[in-house]
N, C-alpha and C positions, 0 to 999 in steps of 0.2 A: 526709068529704073529706080529701084529703091536706093535712096542716097546712103543710109547707114551700111547697107549690104555692099554697095560699090566701094566705099572707103574701107570697109572691113577686109574685102578681098585684096585691095591695094596694099594694105598694111601686112596682110598675111603672106603675100608672095614677094613683097619688096624686102630687100636686105636692109637691116638696120645699120645706121652709121656706127653704132657701137658693137664691136665684135663679140663682146661678152653676152649681149642679148641674143645674138644669133646662136651662140653655143648653148645658152639656156633653153632656147626654143627647140633646138635639135634634141637636147637631152629630154625635155618634157615630152616631145613627140615620140621619141624612142621608148620612153617608159610606158606610154599608152599603147604603142604597137605591141610591145612584149606582154603587157598585162592582158590585152585583148586576146592575143594568140594563146597565152597560157590558159585563160579562162575557157576559151572554146575547146582547146585540146583536152582539158580536164573533163569538161562536160561530155565530150565525145567519147572519152575513155570510159567514163562511168556508164554511159548509155550502152557501150559495147559490153562492159562487164555485166550490166543488168540483163541484157539479152542472152549473154553466154550462160549466166547462172540460171536464168529461166529455162533455157534449152536443156540444161542438165536436170532441172526439176521435171521436165516433160518425160525424162527417162525413168524417174523414180516415183512420180505421183500422178494420179488420174485427174481428170477434170473435176469429178465429183466422187466423194467417198461417203458411204452410208455405214454407220456403226451403231451398236446398241448404246442407249443412254445409261442403262444399269447393267452391270455385269460385263463380262468379256465377250460373250457370244449370244447369238439369237438363232431361232429356227427359221429357215427359209421356207415359210409356209405358202399355201396356195394363194391367199390374198396378195402377199408381197410379190410372189412370182408373177401373178397376172399383171400387177401394176408395173413392174419393171419390164417384162417382156413385151407389153403392149404400148409402151410409151414411145410416141413417134419422134421425140427429140433425142432419143438415145441411139447412138451409132453402134455401140458395142458395150457389153458389161461382163464382169468377171467376179465370181465369188471367191473370197480369199479367207485364209486363216493365219493369224499372226499370234506369236507367243514368244516370250523370252525363254531361251534355252541355254544349255551348257554344251559346248562343242569340244571334242577331243580328237586329236590326230596324233598318233604315237604318244610322245611325251609332251606335246604342246596342247594347251587348254585355253579357251576363250569363252567369255559370256557374250551372246549375241541374240538376234531374233531369227526365227524361221518364219518364212512366209509361204504358206501353202497356196498354190494357185491352180486354176483349171487351164485347159489347153486353149482357152479363148483369151488368156491374159495378154498376150502380145498384140492383140487388136486394140486393147485399152491403153496399155503402156508399152512403148516400143523398146523394152529392155533388151530384146534379142539383138537389136542393132548396136548395143553397147558391149556385146561379147567380143573380146579380142582373141581369146584362146578357147577352142572347143566349140560346142554347139548349145542350143537351148534345149529344154526338156522335151522329150519325145514320148508319145504314147507307148511305143514298142519297147522302150527301155524302162524297167521299174527300178525303184530304189536308187535314183540318181538325184543330184543336186547341182545348183549353180551358186558360186561363191564370189563375193566381191574381191577385187585384186588385193586391197590392203589386208583384208581378213585372211586370205589365202597365204599372204606373206607371213603374217603372224603365226599361222598354224603350220607353216612350212609344207603346205599342201599343194599338190600339182594336179593337172588334169589327167584322168584315166591312169593314175599310178597303179601298176599291177600289184595286187595283193594288199593295197592300202585302202582303208575305208574311213570316211569321216563319221565319227560317232556323234549322234545328236541325242541328248538326254534331257528329261524334265522330271522334277520331283513328283512322286505319286501323291495324290490327295488321300488323306486318311487320318485316323485318330489312334491313340494308344501307342504301344511300343512299335518302334520302327526299326526294322532290320536293315542296317546300312547297305548290305549287299543286294537288297531287294527294294530299296527306297526310290529308285529311278525307273522310269520307262525309257526305253532306248530303241533307236533304229540305226542301222548302218547304211550309209549311202556312198555311192561312187560319184566323185566330182567329175562332171562332164563339160563344164564351162566356167570361165572366169570373166566377169564383167567389170567395166570401168565406168565410174560415175563420180559424184561428189565424194569427198573423203569420208564424210560422216556416213553416207549411205553405204559405201564400200566396206566400212568397218563394222557394220551392224546387221547386214541381212544375208541370209542363206535362203535360196529358193528351192522348194521341193513341190511335189504334187499334192493336191488336196487329200488324196487317198492316204498318202504317207503321213500328212499332218494329222488327219483324223485318227489314224492308227496310233500315232505317238501320244496324242492328247486324249484318247479314248472318247472322241466325239462321235455323234451319230452322223449318218450319211447326209442329213439335211441341216447340219449344225455348222455355222460359220461365224467369223468375227467381223466380216465386212463385205460390202459390195462396192466394187470400183467401177466407175462409169466413164465412158468416153462419149462426149456430146457431138452432135452434128455441128459443122463449122459455123453455121449461122445462129446457133443458140448461145445466149448470154449465160455464162455459168452462174453468176451471182443471182440473177433473177430466177433461174431454174432451181437453184438450191433453196431459195426462199419458198417457192411454190411447192416443191416436193416436201419440204419440212412441214408446211401447213397441212398437206395431204396425209403424211405418215403420222403426224402427231408427235408427242413428247417421248414416245417409246424409242424413237430413233434420232440420231444426230446426223445431220446432213452438212457436209463441209466441202468448200471449193479448194482448189490447189493453193490459192492465196491464203486461205484460212488454215490449211494444214501446215503452211510454212510462214506463218504470220511473223515470227521473230526475224527470219531471214529477210523478208520483204522490208520490215522496219529498219533493219540494219543497213541494207543497201540504200534505201531512200534517205536515211539519216546521214550516212557517209557522203552521199551526193550533195545534200543540202549544206553540210558543214564545209565541204570542199569549195562549194560556191561562195559561201560567206568569207572563207579565208582569202580566196583569190580576188573577191570584190574589195576586201580590205586593202590588198596590195594595189589594186587599181585606184582606190581612194587616195592612198599615199602618193601614187604617181600623179594624181590630179593636183596635188599641191605644187608640183613643178609647173603645171599649166597655169595655176593661179599666179605663181611667181613670175612666169614668163609674161603674162598679160600685164601685171603690175609694172614690170620693168619697161614694157612697151609703152604703157601710159605715161610713165615718167619721161621716157625718151621723146615722146611726141607731144610733150606739154606745150611747146610753142605753137605747134600746129593746131592743137585744141583751142588755144587762145584765139587764133585766127578764125577758126570755125565758129567760135562763140561770138566773135565780133561780126561775122557775116550773118548772124541770126539763127544759127543752129542751136537748138535747145539742149539743155543738160540731159534729159531723157534720151534724146537722139544720139548724143555723144556716148552715153552709157551703152546704148544699143549697138554702136559700132564695135565696141570691145567685147560685148556679149557674143555678137555674131562671129567676131574674129576667133575667140576662144572655142566657140561651138564648132566652127569650120575646121579649126586645127584638130579638135578631138575627133570629128567625123572622118577626116582624112587619115589620121593615125589609126582609127578603128578599122577603116577599109583595108589599109595595108596589113594590119594584124590579122584580120579575118582571111584575107587572100593567102597569106603565108600559112596560117593554121589549117585552112581547108586543103591546101596542097600537101602539107605534112600528113594529114589524116588519110588522104587518098593514097599517098605513097605507102603508108603503113598497111592499108587495106590491100593494095596490089602486090607489094613486094615483101611484106611481113618482116620488116627490119628488126623490130623489137619482139622478143619471144618470152613467154612465161616459162615454158619448158622447151626442150629441144624439138618437140613436135607440136606445141600449141602456141600460136602467135598471140601477142597481146591484142585483145579485141577492141576495136574502135568502130564507131558508127556515126555517120553523117545524118543529122536530124534537123529539120527546119525549126523545131521547137527550141533546140539549143542555140541556133542562129538568132532566133527572135529574142531569147533571154539575154544573149550577149549584146545585141544591138540596143535593146531597151535599157539595160544596165549602164552601158558606156554613154549612151545618149543623155540619159538623166543626169549621171554624174558629171559629164562634160558641161552640160547646161548650168548646173548648180555651181561648178567651179568658175565658169565665166561670169555668172551673176555676182558671186562673192568678190571676184577681182575688180569688176567694174563699179562696185558699190563705193569704191574709194573716190570716184570722180564727183566733184562738186564745184560750185562757183568759187568758193574759197581756195580750193586746191589749184584750180586752173590759173587764177589771178594772183596767186601767191608769189 
């Protein structure tokens, strides 16, 4: 059996003759347990939040979006139509029209965006599943619209309110004298559905049919501002976007969902990394207790170390004893911390104890990657702490 490991385990599990050292060891171990549990829970919470936010983006954004590089719109001509309709990696696509508009409902007014869509849109983006009140746009009903919950609240607008219409206005393009009473194009729509999504999305988008949008903006029947695409599950969006960009050329801009929400992705990842650094710093502080505990143990076992040295045990081997002791103490504390934190995460997943709102539980997610990050972090810090503490041992110190 490895001699330093044997002695290290004896020292680890045997009570010290000095009660203060036992108390310091318990405090040091507790600090590592709590630090480990906190780090794993935070990483699991951010994983859950990331997945939750990405699921909301699935409601608002497609896998791929194609827009014009210059100008707001483009013509959906035969070459583009052939390319899109014959691409085997596309599961579904939808032609859309987006424009900033002025909304009016009775005496309430808001600036927002309209999004004209065709009736294939819900195969690309599952926004119909986010409708809590009313229904999605239907072919048999003309002059209808779908509004975000936050925007409907600001406009005091309801679903299918009898005799009430949501007015959508855009300025007319022209030169010379403008008559204020004729300076806007306008359509009236009946709200038939209210959807729930991210706050920003709810506040900014009203959905109408492409025919209505073309009428409002005076577009041709083949004129659109974008093509939104849902890819087949096995297709990698980033690689696909790059290949399509090369085929379509500089006339079009091809973006993935991640590129459309680049800022949000960066914010989520940055918050995750900063939280990791903060809790790692807390664990580093806890490791000072481990260092203090090992140093106290070295002082307490000074006579034993002198005996070991007389028996022929080398200084590096004696150092190794306390390195292993500190390392084992850290590993045991880490194991307890991980066990407790995993139990807490599972309890939150099953019983939804902590809630964001009355209907939305705080999302947490068990991931092996988070477990690996915690194990590596605690193991490295524990080893370094044990090395620092054992560096005090020398011939002069033992024989002093």
